[in-house]
C-alpha positions as CSV (number, residue, x, y, z in Angstrom):
1,M,105.5,171.8,-167.0
2,L,102.7,170.9,-164.5
3,G,99.2,170.6,-165.7
4,A,100.1,170.4,-169.4
5,R,97.7,168.5,-171.5
6,M,98.2,166.8,-174.9
7,A,96.8,168.7,-177.9
8,R,93.4,167.8,-179.1
9,P,92.9,166.1,-182.4
10,Y,91.7,168.3,-185.3
11,S,88.0,168.4,-185.8
12,Q,86.1,166.1,-188.1
13,D,84.9,169.1,-190.0
14,L,88.4,170.5,-190.7
15,R,89.5,167.0,-191.8
16,E,86.6,166.7,-194.2
17,R,87.2,170.1,-195.7
18,V,90.9,169.4,-196.4
19,V,90.0,166.0,-198.0
20,L,87.2,167.5,-200.1
21,A,89.5,170.3,-201.3
22,V,92.1,167.7,-202.4
23,E,89.4,165.6,-204.1
24,A,88.2,168.8,-205.9
25,G,91.7,169.2,-207.4
26,A,93.9,171.1,-204.9
27,T,97.3,169.6,-204.0
28,R,97.6,168.2,-200.4
29,Q,100.1,171.0,-199.6
30,A,97.8,173.7,-201.0
31,A,94.8,172.3,-199.0
32,G,96.9,172.2,-195.9
33,D,98.1,175.8,-196.3
34,R,94.5,176.9,-197.1
35,F,93.1,175.4,-193.9
36,G,96.1,176.0,-191.7
37,V,97.3,172.4,-191.1
38,S,100.6,170.8,-191.8
39,D,101.4,169.2,-195.1
40,S,101.9,165.9,-193.4
41,S,98.5,166.0,-191.7
42,A,96.8,166.8,-195.1
43,I,98.8,164.0,-196.7
44,R,97.8,161.4,-194.0
45,W,94.2,162.4,-194.0
46,V,93.9,162.0,-197.8
47,Q,95.8,158.7,-197.7
48,R,93.4,157.3,-195.1
49,W,90.4,158.6,-196.9
50,R,91.5,156.9,-200.1
51,A,92.5,153.6,-198.4
52,K,89.7,153.2,-195.9
53,G,87.0,155.8,-196.8
54,D,87.5,157.4,-193.4
55,F,89.3,160.4,-192.1
56,A,88.2,160.5,-188.5
57,A,90.8,160.8,-185.8
58,K,92.3,157.6,-184.5
59,R,91.6,156.5,-181.0
60,R,94.2,157.9,-178.6
61,G,96.0,156.6,-175.6
62,G,96.5,153.2,-174.2
63,S,97.6,150.2,-176.0
64,N,96.5,146.6,-176.2
65,S,98.7,144.1,-174.5
66,P,99.4,140.9,-176.4
67,L,98.7,139.0,-173.2
68,E,95.0,139.9,-173.6
69,D,94.8,137.4,-176.4
70,H,95.7,134.7,-173.8
71,A,93.7,136.1,-170.9
72,A,91.6,132.9,-170.4
73,V,94.7,130.8,-170.3
74,L,96.5,133.1,-167.9
75,L,93.5,133.5,-165.5
76,A,93.0,129.7,-165.5
77,L,96.7,129.2,-164.6
78,V,96.3,131.6,-161.7
79,I,93.7,129.3,-160.2
80,E,96.0,126.2,-160.8
81,Q,99.2,127.8,-159.6
82,P,98.4,130.9,-157.4
83,D,101.9,131.3,-155.9
84,L,104.1,131.9,-159.0
85,T,106.4,134.8,-159.0
86,L,106.5,137.2,-162.0
87,D,109.8,135.5,-163.2
88,E,108.2,132.1,-162.9
89,W,105.2,133.4,-164.9
90,C,107.6,134.6,-167.7
91,V,109.1,131.1,-167.8
92,V,105.7,129.4,-167.9
93,L,104.5,131.7,-170.7
94,R,107.7,131.3,-172.6
95,E,107.2,127.4,-172.5
96,R,103.8,128.1,-174.1
97,G,105.4,130.2,-176.9
98,I,104.3,133.6,-175.4
99,V,107.4,135.9,-175.0
100,T,106.8,138.6,-172.5
101,S,108.3,140.6,-169.6
102,R,107.8,140.8,-165.9
103,V,106.3,144.3,-166.3
104,S,103.8,143.1,-168.9
105,V,102.7,140.2,-166.7
106,W,102.3,142.5,-163.7
107,R,100.3,145.0,-165.7
108,F,98.1,142.2,-167.0
109,F,97.3,141.0,-163.5
110,D,96.8,144.5,-162.3
111,R,94.2,145.2,-165.1
112,H,92.4,141.9,-164.1
113,Q,92.6,142.7,-160.4
114,V,94.7,139.7,-159.6
115,S,96.8,140.4,-156.6
116,Y,99.3,138.5,-154.6
117,K,98.9,139.0,-150.9
118,K,101.0,137.4,-148.1
119,N,99.6,134.3,-146.6
120,S,97.3,135.3,-143.7
121,A,99.2,133.1,-141.3
122,R,102.4,134.9,-142.1
123,Q,100.8,138.3,-141.4
124,R,101.0,137.7,-137.7
125,T,104.9,137.6,-137.8
126,G,105.3,141.3,-137.9
127,A,107.7,143.3,-135.7
128,A,107.0,143.1,-132.0
129,G,106.8,146.8,-131.5
130,R,103.8,147.0,-133.9
131,R,101.5,144.6,-132.0
132,R,99.2,145.4,-129.2
133,R,100.6,144.5,-125.8
134,A,99.0,141.8,-123.8
135,R,97.0,143.0,-120.8
136,T,98.7,142.9,-117.5
137,L,97.0,141.5,-114.4
138,A,97.0,144.9,-112.7
139,R,95.1,146.7,-115.5
140,G,93.1,144.2,-117.4
141,A,91.8,141.5,-115.1
142,A,89.6,141.8,-112.1
143,G,90.9,140.1,-109.0
144,P,89.0,137.3,-107.2
């Protein structure tokens, strides 16, 4: 299904009405039925209200990488050892007690805009058919 979007969270107003109905004496299921939400939503909202005093929707999307806790160390190591492969990064991090994967390391560096480009001296070693040809005497140089 192209163009499909995730459903939006319920409004703050609806959440508040459900919680207030339960606090006024209605059961969670009855409050959910009354306001047209599932029993499980009403139950979670009331639990959150009683535990934290809040029933706002949780932040959506994304996640926090455990590598972000070690960002300063990782970025300092990039300066010290700029030519490590992703597998070598995993070994170095494992030695420091940080268990991770190649994909996590790659995503961390991508978020921090750290990229690995080929050495500029090696960029000249491309295929011969892709380079500009040298000028020949007949076309490019004026005779004496």
